[in-house]
N, C-alpha and C positions, 0 to 999 in steps of 0.2 A: 222157599217162601213159607212164612208162617201161615197156616190154614185159616187163621182168623184175622188176618190183616190185609190191607190193600197192597197190591204190587208197589214196590218202591219207586218205579219209574213214572209215576203219575204226577202231573202238574197240579197246582192248587185248584184250578178250575175243574179239572177232571175228577179230583176227589169230591168237590162240591156237587158235581153232577151225578156221579156214581152214588154217593150217599143219598141224595134226594131221590134218584131213580129207585133205589132199593126200598126206600120208605114208601114209594108209591106202588110197589108190587105187593098186592094183598091176597092173591088167590093162590091156586095150586102151582107147584114148581113148573116153570116153563111158560106160564100164562103171563101175558102183559096186555094192557090196554093203554100204555103210557106212550104219548106222542111227543115228538120234539117240541111241539107248541106247549104241551103241558109242562115239560121241563123248563122251557124259556120263561114261563109264567112263575113257576114255583121257585126257580133259582134266581130270578131277576137278571139272568144273563141275556143280552140281546141276541136275537135269533141268528144274526150273521156270525157272532162269536161262538154261539152254541153249536152251530153246524160244524165249525172247526174243531171243537171239543169232541163232538160226537164222531167226527171223522177220525180223529186221533184215537179215541177208544175203540173204534171198529178196527183200525190198523193194529192196535195192541191185542186184538181178538178178545176183548172183554165183553163187548156188546155186538149185536148186529141189528140192522134196521130192515124191516120188511116194507116194500113199497106199497103205497095205498092202492094202486091199480091192481097189483097182484092180490092184495088182500080183499079188494072190493070194498074198502072203507073210505071215509073222507079224509083220513090222515095216515101218514106213515106211523108205524108202530115200532118202538125200541124194545129189544129183547136182551136179556142177559144170557151169555154163553154158558152152557152147562158146566164147563170146568170152573166157573166162578160162582156157582150156587152157594159155595161156602160163605160168601159174603152176606147172604140173606139169613137172618136169624132162624127163620122157619124152614127154609129150603136146605140148610146145611146138613140136615140129617140124611139127605139123599146123595151126599158126596161119598 
């Protein structure tokens, strides 16, 4: 896989979500405050469809989602798996 490209097995919606998700990651590598609700709003993908996309991206090991109860927050948080930091322009230096 090209270290600067998305995996080739992604659907169109998965590409949209990953691109938007990475655009919303602004802090140090590994940090996220992006919720599924944020992604639904920014991508305009309905939450029921977005849940399926996020589930698929989780199965492909690109992202993982921490439960809000585990985190003690009001929303679940989406994280980029470390092996995909290369997709983020600023995090790629940590690959």
